[in-house]
N, C-alpha and C positions, 0 to 999 in steps of 0.2 A: 855797679849797674849789673843787673840780672837779666841773663836770658833770656828773650823774649818780649823784654819791658818798652822795645821799640816797634812790637807788632800794630799794625793798620788794619782794621777789617773792611772790607769790601762790603758794605750794607747793600748797595745795586749797584744794576749795570744798566747802561743808557741803550735802550731797544737799536736804536738808528746806529748808534755806535760800533756795538758788535757785526751790526749787519754790515755795516760798510768793508770792517775789516775781514770776515768773513767773504764778502763778496771777491775784496782783492786775490783774496788766496784763492778764491773758487776760480777766477779768470786766470789768474798764473798758472793753476792746475790743469786748466782748459787747453792752454795753448801749451803746453808740456804735452800733452795727451795729441792733439792736433800734430806737432812737430814728430812726436814719436809713429805717429801713424801715415806720416807722408814722406816719411824717411826709409820708410820699406823695413823696420824693425820689427812690424805685427806679422804673425804669418799669414800668408794667404789665405789656407781654410779658415780664420776666424773673421779676415778682412771680407771674405764673400759672404759672411753673415749678416754684415753691419749695412744698414739703408746707405744708399749712393753718396747721398749729402756729407757723411762721416767719413767717406774715404776720397773725398774730392780735396782741391783749394779751398772750397766752401767750409771745411772742416777747422779751419785757422777765424772764422766767423763763430761757426757753430757750437762747439765746443766751450770756447773760453763765456760766449753770451749764455749758453745754459747752463754749464758750470756756477759762473757765477750769480745766477736769480737762483737758481736752487742753495745756494752757499749761503745768500741774503737772506732767505726765508729761514735756514737753517739756524743761523747766526740771533734772527730776531726770537726766534722758539727757545733756543737755547737760554738768552739773555731772560726771556719771560719766564721760564723756568727756574733759573738761578735766583730771581728775583721772589720769586715766589717761596721757593725753600730757604731764601735765607732770612725772609721775614719769620718762619716758621721755626728754624734752627740755628738759626744766626749766619752773617758772613765767613766767607774765606779769610782768615786772618794771613797775612804778609808782612816780612820786614821790609822797610822801604829805607 
């Protein structure tokens, strides 16, 4: 068996599928940022430049929701671009 014989091509990515996965990563990243800010690991000179909602307990809601929405939209955009380019030049080939 030659190397590369069992490669499969990803021809299309589901928009909502990548959007959901991206949103999950965004939510986790936002929660991580909120915890870092609330634990005081961010220097005060940086905190003083942020709006109050980002430096209080509300950041535990604000950051995950904001990062989740932005990441969801980013995932949809990336999946759309991948699908467009995969039609033009072919999809990625992965060994499964």
